N, C-alpha and C positions, 0 to 999 in steps of 0.2 A: 829568141824563144818567145812564144806568145805568152800573154799575161795569163791566159787560162789554158793549162796543159790538159791533154787527154786524160780520160778517167783512169786508165791503167797506170799512168805515171803518177797521178795524184794519189792513187792507192799506195804506191811505194813510199811516197813522202808522208802519207798518213801513218804508215807503219812506223816510220822514224819518230814522228811526234808522239804517237801512243806509247811506244816502247820507252821513250825518254821520260814521259810523264809518269808512267806506272813504276818503272824501275827507280827513278829518282825519288818518288814518294816513299817507296818501301825502304830504300837505303837511308834516307833522311830520318825516317821513324826509327830504324834500327840503331842509328848512331845517337839519337836523342836530340836532334835539331830540326824538327819538322817545321816550326814557325820560321826560324831563320832561313832555312833552305827555301821555303815557299816565297818569302819576301825577296830573297836574292834571285830566285828563278823568275819572279814577276819582273824584276828590274832587268834581268837579262833579256826577257822577251821584249821589253820596251826598247832596249838597245838594238835588238834585231829588227824591230819595226822601224826604227829610225834609219837603219842602214838600208832597208828595203825602199823606204821613201826616197832616200838620196840616190839609190841605184837607178830609180825610174826617171831621174833627171827632171824633177818637178819644175813647172813653169810658173806656178802661182806662188805668191808671197806667203800666203797662209800655209801652204803645204811645206815650204822650207821652214817656216816658223814651227810647224808641228813636228818636223824632223828634229829641229834643235831642242824643242821641249821634251820630246821623247828621249833624246840623248841624255839630257840632264836628269830627268826622272828615272831613267834606267840606271844610270851610274849611281844615283842616290839610293835606289832600291838595293843594288848589289852591296854598297857600303853599309846600308842599314841592316840588311840581312846578316852579313858577316859580323857586324858589331853586336847585334842582338844575340847571336849564337855564342859569341865569345863571352859577353857579360853574363849570359844565362848559365853557361857551364862554369864560369868562375864562381858564381854564387852557389851553384849546386855542389861543386867538388872541393871548395875551399871554405874555411881553413883546414889544414891537416894537423893531426895531433903531434906528429914528430917530423923533424926536418928530413930524414931519409925517405919519408913517404911523399915528398914534394914532386918527385920526378914523374910518377905515373899519372897523376891528374893533369900535370902540365902537358904531357904528351897527348893525353886524351883531348884537351882543349885545342891544341895545335892541329891534331888530326881531324877533329870535327870541323874546324875552320877550313881545312883543305877540302873536306868532303863538300861543304857548302859552296866553296869556290868552284870545284869541279862540276857540281850539279848545275851551277849557273852557266858555266861554259857549255855543258851539254844542252841546256835549254836554248842558249843563243844559237848553237849549231843547228838544232832542230828547226828554229824559226827561219834561219837563212838558207836552209837546204832547198826548199822549193824554188826552182828557177836558178839555182847555183849562183846566189847573189854575190858571193865572194870573188867571182871571176871578174876580169876586166878592171876598169878604173873606178869602180864603186868605192873601194876602200880609200883611195886617195881623196876622192870628193868627200867622203865621210870624215876623214881626218881634218880636211880643210874646214868643214862645217864645225867640228869640235873646237878647232883653234879660234874660229871667229866667235863662237859662243862663249868661250872661256876668257877672251881678251878683256872685256870690261869687268867681269867679276875679279880677275886676278889683279888688274890695275887698281880697282876700287878697294879691294881688300888690303892691298899693300899700303894704299894711301890712308885708309881708316886705321890700320894698325899703327902706322907711323904717327898719325895725329892723336892716337890714344895717349901718347906720352905727354901731350899738352895739358892733360888734366893733372899731371903730377909735377909740382914745382921743383925746379932744379934738374929736370930730366934733360937729356941731350937734345931732344927735339924742341923742347921749350926754349932752351938757350940758343938754339941755332936760328930762331926767327924772332928777334925782338921787335918792338915797336908795332906799327900798324899791321904789318904782315902777320906777326904773331897773334895780334888781336883777332884778325880775320880768320886765321886758322883755328884759334881757340873757339871762336863762334861756330865754325864748321864742325868741330869735334864735340861741342857740348850742347848744341841745339838741334832738334829734329829737322827744323827748317834749314839750318845750315848744312846738316848732313845731306839732305835732299838736294840742296843747291850744289854741293861739292860733287855728288854723284852725277847730277845732270851735266855739270861742266866736264867731268871726266868722260862721260858717255859721248857728249858732243865732240870732244877732242878726238876720241878714238874713231868715231864715225867719219869725221873730216879726214883723218889720216887714211882710213880705208878707201874713201872716195878718191882722194888724191893718188893713192897707190894704183887703183884700177885705171884712173885716167892716164897715169904715167906709162902704163903697159898697154900698147895698142891692141893686144890680143884680148884684153878684158874691158868690156864696156861697163860703165857705171850702171848698176841695177839695184832696184829695191830688194831683189832676192838676196843680194850679197849683204845687205844691211839687216835683213830679218834676224839672223843669228845674233848680231850685236844687240838688237832690240830685246830679244829673249833674255840674253845674259844680263843686260842692264835692268830689265824688269825684275828678274829674280833677286839680284843683289840689292836693289832698292827696296823691294818688299822685305827682304831679310833685315836690312838695316833699320827700316822704320817699324817693323813689327817684332823686333827682337824681344821686347818686354813681355810679349805673350807667348814666345816660343822658347826662349832660353831657360826660363825657370822650370816649366813643366818637363822639358826634355832632360834637364839636369836631374830633377827628382826621379824621373823614370829610370835613367841610367844608374844612378846611385842606389836605387832600390833593388836593382838586379845584382849588384856586386855584394861580396861578403861584407859583413859589418865592419870588420877591422880594416879591410882595404878601402871601403867607403869613407871611413873616418880619416884615413891617411890622405886620400885624394881630395876630399872636400875642401880643406883649407887651400890647397894648391889651385883648385878651380876658382875659389873665391878671390885669390890674389890676382889671377889672370884676368878675371872679369873686372875687378876693381881698377887694374892698371890700364887695360886696353879699352874696356867698355863692351857691353853686350853686342852692340851693332857691329863693331870691328870683328869680334870673335865669330859671330854668325856669318858675316860676310866672308870671313876666311874659310869657314866650313863650306859655303857655297862654291867658293873658288876651288877648294880642294876636290869637291865632287866633279866639277867640270873638268879638272885636270885628269881625273880618273877616266872620264870618257875619252879624252884625247889619247891617254896612254893605252887604252884598249885598242883603239884604231891603229896606233903606231906599232903595238906589239903584233897585231895581226899582219900588218904589212911586212914587218921584219920576218915573221915566221914564214910567210909565203916567199919572201925574197931568198931566204937561205934554204928553202926546200923542206922545212918541217911540215908545212901545210901543202897538200897536193894542189895542182892548178885546177883540177876538176874534182868536184865532190868534196870541197873543203868543209862545207857545213856539216855533211854527214860524218866526216872525220872528226870534227870537234864534238859532235853529239856522241858518237861511239867512244872516242877516246876519253871524254869526260866521264862517261859511265864506267868505263873500265878502271880508270884511276880511282874514282870514288869508291868502287867496290873493293879495290885492292887496299885502299887506306882504311876502309871500314872493317877489314878483317882483324887487325890487331886492336881495334877499339871494342871488340866483343861481339861483332856481328856473326851469326851462325855461318858455318862453312857453306851450307846449301844456299843461303842467301847471297853470299859473296860470289859463288860460282854462277848463280842465276844472274847477278848483276853483270858479270863478265860476258855471259852469253847474250844478255840484252844489249850490251854495248856493241859487241861484234855484229849482232843482228841489225842494229840501227845503222852502223857503219856500212855494212854490205848492202842492205836494201836501199839506203839513200844513194850510195854510189851507183848502184845498178839502175835505179830510177833516173838518175841524172844522165847516165850514159845512154839509156834507152830513149830519153827525151831528145838527146842530140842526134842519135842515129836513126831512130824510127819516127819520132814525132807523132803525128796523128795516126800513123799505121801501127802503133804499139798495141799489143794484145794483152789483155788482163791475165790470160792463162800463163803467159810467160812469167809474170810477176808472181802468180800463185805457185807455180812450180819452183821458182827460185826461192820463195819464202819457205815452202815446205822442205826443200833440200837444205837450206841454211839452218832451219830450226832442227831438223833431224840430225845433221852433223854436229850442231852445237850441243844438243842434248846428249848425244853420245859422248862427245868430248867432256862435257861437264860431269856426266856419270862416271867416266873413267877417272877424272880428277878427284871426285868425291871418294871413289873406291880406294884410290891411292892414299888419300888423306886418312881414311879410317884404318887402312893397313899400317900406315906409318905411325899413327897415334896410339894404336892398340898394343896390348902386351904381346910380344913375339912368342908364337907357339913353336916355331922352328927357327933356330939361329940362322941368320943370313937371308931369310926370305922376305920380310916386310919391306926393307928398303929397296931391293931390286924390283919388287912388285909395284911399289909406289912410283919409282922412277919410270918403269915401263908404262904405267898409267898416265903419268904426266907427259911423257914423250908421245904416246898415242893420242892424247887429247890435243897436244900442240899440232901434230901432223894433221889431225882431222879438222882443226880450226883453220889451218892454212889451206887445206883442200876446199874448205867451204867457200873461199873467195875465188876459186877458179871457175 
């Protein structure tokens, strides 16, 4: 498929992006997590951009480095958005006056986090829909990029966390390395220059192993492109380890400020003890490593979903976009979102799913011969059927929720409306 698709096909993909953006913003605002959802969606967009760069099989080192950087930034954005939404709602809904009232706000917090996650999935799907990026071997190359990016952060974080025990007399780590070796490790743990030297040694060791591995496999030639993700991971963890003094304190204050006072007072001493034992450099390096692992996990989950048939081979991006909106709308319903908004979110999800799949199929079958009128007709038909089904579902909801005027009528009417809406939605995909 060409890099620049014909106008009619781009129109269908544009409908997916616009629908996902509009419906996601409305759902996030209705649930009360607009900021967290926006940050997570931006991170998901970066993840999609990283996958698109890898899918194009870049030849330049800086392009591979950009893909690795977007992977880390995107995973960090998703984690930050979900964490902010969680802390923000915990601070707004807690504490509760009585223990029996604990369940409802807990369910609201968990549901809101699910909405943020599903909107991030929808955004990722909308970004990778053009060109059907999830097809082929792009996911495998993306996962390999994530593993290479995460290798140095994970190794360095494990080493720094272990060396953090050297600052505590009598610790297991301190007792395990007496004499000159222990003195050298103590210098590495307690001095910024020593920390930098340790990270440089670990990064060099990982790079040498990577080069040796590629030389041992005749199908893989040593390449600077293969080392670019390692350089990105090493740069991130070194920056985190050396700049932790300016990052950990403000980040901690910001997080504690979002939590309820009682919970903050409970967690603050625990955070103090962790930072005192391991050190801010080790803790922040561990956070960076965890973020890189999130990126690898996302790629592995997508590959597994496609392998077992959860994701279709064609139009997988549109399926993620539409499915994310549908699930987010369904979870938003018990969180207090109006019924009309929930139905609109479901209709928007199905519209994004159908239009994205149709545009992808049209790109494969018609290519440059695609006609915009086909897309417009399909859009109008899908919208009409979706609106009719949504109206039927809303009518059934009102009949079911209102006081019965005649015994036995509201429930059958509601069931008929739901069945009618389901059939119409199913026909909209034909």
